[in-house]
C-alpha positions in Angstrom: 5.5 46.8 -21.6 3.4 47.9 -18.7 4.6 47.4 -15.1 1.9 44.8 -14.4 3.0 42.7 -17.4 6.6 42.8 -16.1 5.6 41.7 -12.6 3.5 38.8 -14.1 6.5 37.7 -16.2 8.7 37.7 -13.1 6.4 35.3 -11.3 6.1 32.9 -14.2 9.3 30.9 -13.6 8.4 30.1 -10.0 4.9 29.1 -11.1 6.4 26.8 -13.8 8.8 25.2 -11.3 6.0 24.6 -8.8 3.8 23.0 -11.4 6.6 20.7 -12.5 7.2 19.7 -8.8 3.5 19.0 -8.3 3.3 16.8 -11.5 6.6 15.0 -10.8 6.4 14.3 -7.1 3.1 15.1 -5.3 0.5 13.8 -7.7 2.2 10.3 -8.2 2.6 9.9 -4.4 -1.2 10.6 -4.0 -1.9 8.0 -6.6 0.3 5.4 -4.8 -1.4 6.2 -1.5 -4.9 5.7 -3.0 -3.9 2.4 -4.5 -2.5 1.2 -1.2 -5.7 2.3 0.6 -7.8 0.3 -1.9 -5.6 -2.7 -1.5 -6.0 -2.6 2.3 -9.7 -2.3 2.0 -9.9 -5.4 -0.2 -8.0 -7.6 2.3 -9.8 -10.7 3.5 -9.0 -13.9 5.4 -7.0 -16.4 3.4 -5.0 -13.8 1.5 -1.2 -14.3 1.6 0.5 -10.9 2.1 3.9 -9.4 2.6 4.4 -7.1 5.6 6.5 -4.0 5.6 9.2 -6.0 7.3 9.3 -8.4 4.4 7.6 -11.3 6.1 5.1 -13.5 4.3 1.9 -14.4 6.2 -1.7 -15.5 5.7 -4.5 -13.4 7.0 -6.6 -15.5 9.4 -9.0 -12.9 10.8 -10.0 -9.3 10.3 -10.5 -7.8 13.7 -11.8 -4.4 12.8 -11.0 -1.6 10.2 -7.5 -1.2 11.5 -6.3 -4.6 12.9 -6.0 -8.2 11.7 -4.5 -11.5 12.7 -1.6 -12.9 10.6 -0.4 -16.5 10.6 3.3 -16.8 10.0 3.4 -20.6 10.3 1.7 -23.4 12.2 0.4 -22.1 15.5 2.2 -18.7 15.1 -0.4 -16.0 14.9 0.2 -12.3 15.5 -2.1 -9.4 15.7 -1.0 -6.5 13.4 -2.2 -3.3 11.9 -3.5 -3.3 8.3 -1.0 -0.5 7.6 1.8 -3.0 8.1 0.8 -4.8 4.9 2.8 -3.8 1.9 1.4 -6.1 -0.8 -0.9 -9.0 -1.5 0.9 -11.9 -2.9 -1.9 -14.3 -3.4 -5.6 -13.6 -3.0 -8.0 -16.2 -1.5 -9.7 -18.3 -4.1 -12.4 -20.9 -4.1 -9.7 -23.6 -4.0 -7.9 -23.0 -0.6 -4.2 -23.6 -0.5 -2.8 -26.5 1.4 -1.1 -25.8 4.7 2.4 -26.5 3.4 2.1 -23.8 0.7 2.7 -21.0 3.2 5.9 -22.7 4.3 6.9 -23.0 0.6 6.5 -19.3 0.1 9.0 -18.6 3.0 11.8 -20.6 1.4 
């Protein structure tokens, strides 16, 4: 074998390990981040969401691209960042939920 072929073969194991690490960890994390970003872009008033802290709330107002107002109960509204939303539990529909439904989700 020529010296260049040997040096290429020596670098092959590290290349394979890096490719496996990319496919196993980095690529799936990018996919999750893209899905979360799409979910945040689709938020609208009336959606019931779960915050990163595990609290259920209803979105009452979108202030701008980064901030929104969450209603945690009757007359309990808090301004929060969109990034604090971890998932949408119930999307707004044409038939709005009764006021007591948010309380029922918290129990």
